[in-house]
C-alpha positions in Angstrom: 91.2 218.6 128.2 91.1 214.9 127.8 93.0 212.9 124.9 89.8 211.0 124.1 86.8 213.5 123.4 83.3 212.1 123.2 83.9 209.3 120.4 81.9 206.7 118.8 82.2 203.1 121.0 81.2 199.7 121.1 79.4 200.6 124.7 75.7 198.8 125.0 73.2 199.0 127.9 71.2 195.6 128.5 67.9 196.9 129.8 66.3 194.0 132.0 63.3 193.9 134.2 63.2 192.1 137.5 60.4 191.4 139.8 62.4 192.8 143.3 65.5 194.1 144.5 66.9 190.7 145.7 66.8 189.8 141.9 68.1 193.0 141.1 71.1 192.6 143.2 71.9 188.8 142.1 71.6 189.9 138.4 73.8 193.3 139.0 76.4 192.3 141.4 76.9 188.7 139.4 77.3 190.3 136.0 79.9 192.7 137.4 81.5 189.8 139.3 81.6 187.7 136.3 83.0 190.9 134.5 80.1 190.5 131.7 79.1 194.0 132.8 81.0 197.1 133.8 78.6 198.6 136.1 74.8 197.9 137.0 72.0 200.4 137.8 69.0 199.6 139.5 65.7 201.5 139.2 63.6 201.4 141.7 59.8 200.4 141.6 57.5 200.6 138.2 54.4 199.1 137.2 54.3 196.8 134.0 51.0 195.8 132.0 51.1 193.4 129.9 49.2 190.3 128.6 50.6 187.3 129.2 48.3 183.7 128.5 45.5 185.8 127.5 45.0 187.9 130.4 46.1 191.3 131.0 48.7 191.6 133.9 49.6 194.2 136.5 53.0 193.5 138.3 55.5 195.9 140.2 59.0 195.4 138.8 62.2 197.3 138.8 65.0 198.0 135.8 68.5 196.9 136.0 70.6 198.5 133.3 73.8 196.8 132.5 76.7 198.5 130.9 78.9 196.5 128.7 80.3 196.2 125.2 78.2 194.7 122.1 80.9 191.9 121.7 80.0 190.7 125.4 76.5 191.5 125.1 75.3 187.9 124.2 77.2 186.2 126.5 75.6 188.5 129.3 72.2 187.6 127.8 72.8 184.2 128.5 74.2 184.5 131.7 71.0 186.6 132.8 68.9 184.0 131.4 70.4 181.5 133.4 70.0 183.2 136.6 66.3 185.1 135.9 63.4 183.6 137.6 61.0 184.6 134.5 60.5 182.1 132.0 60.8 185.0 129.6 62.9 187.4 130.8 62.9 191.2 129.1 66.7 191.5 127.8 67.1 194.4 125.8 70.5 195.7 124.1 70.1 199.6 123.7 73.1 200.8 121.4 74.8 203.8 122.5 76.9 205.1 120.2 79.0 207.7 121.7 80.5 208.3 124.9 83.1 209.8 127.2 86.4 208.7 126.1 87.8 207.8 129.2 84.5 206.4 130.5 84.3 204.2 127.5 88.0 203.1 128.2 87.2 202.4 132.0 84.3 200.5 130.7 85.9 198.1 128.4 88.6 197.3 130.8 86.4 196.2 133.2 84.5 193.7 130.9 86.0 190.4 130.0 89.2 189.3 131.5 89.3 187.2 135.1 86.8 187.1 137.4 86.6 188.6 141.2 86.6 184.8 142.1 89.8 183.9 140.1 
């Protein structure tokens, strides 16, 4: 039995759509290297249908889910915006509420501090 059960946390996901695997790896790997996210999950192809400049568009995209803390999420969103090829990238914060205590501890220990380059 763990000493920290399924407890409240300040974990959040940032849901980000990207055009291809190269950008997904850039965003996911860069966010983890910069210690802005503990982990990135890349979901393969989906179809996005949306209106842009009066036209209905249909594009293939991937989803990157970045696991971070609510305190770090604004900094991570800024970093994503700087490295994303879209003029208006989709970056949505999803609050999580509860999590497995040891996992939440690990996530929080991975976010912040020094980067892999330091």
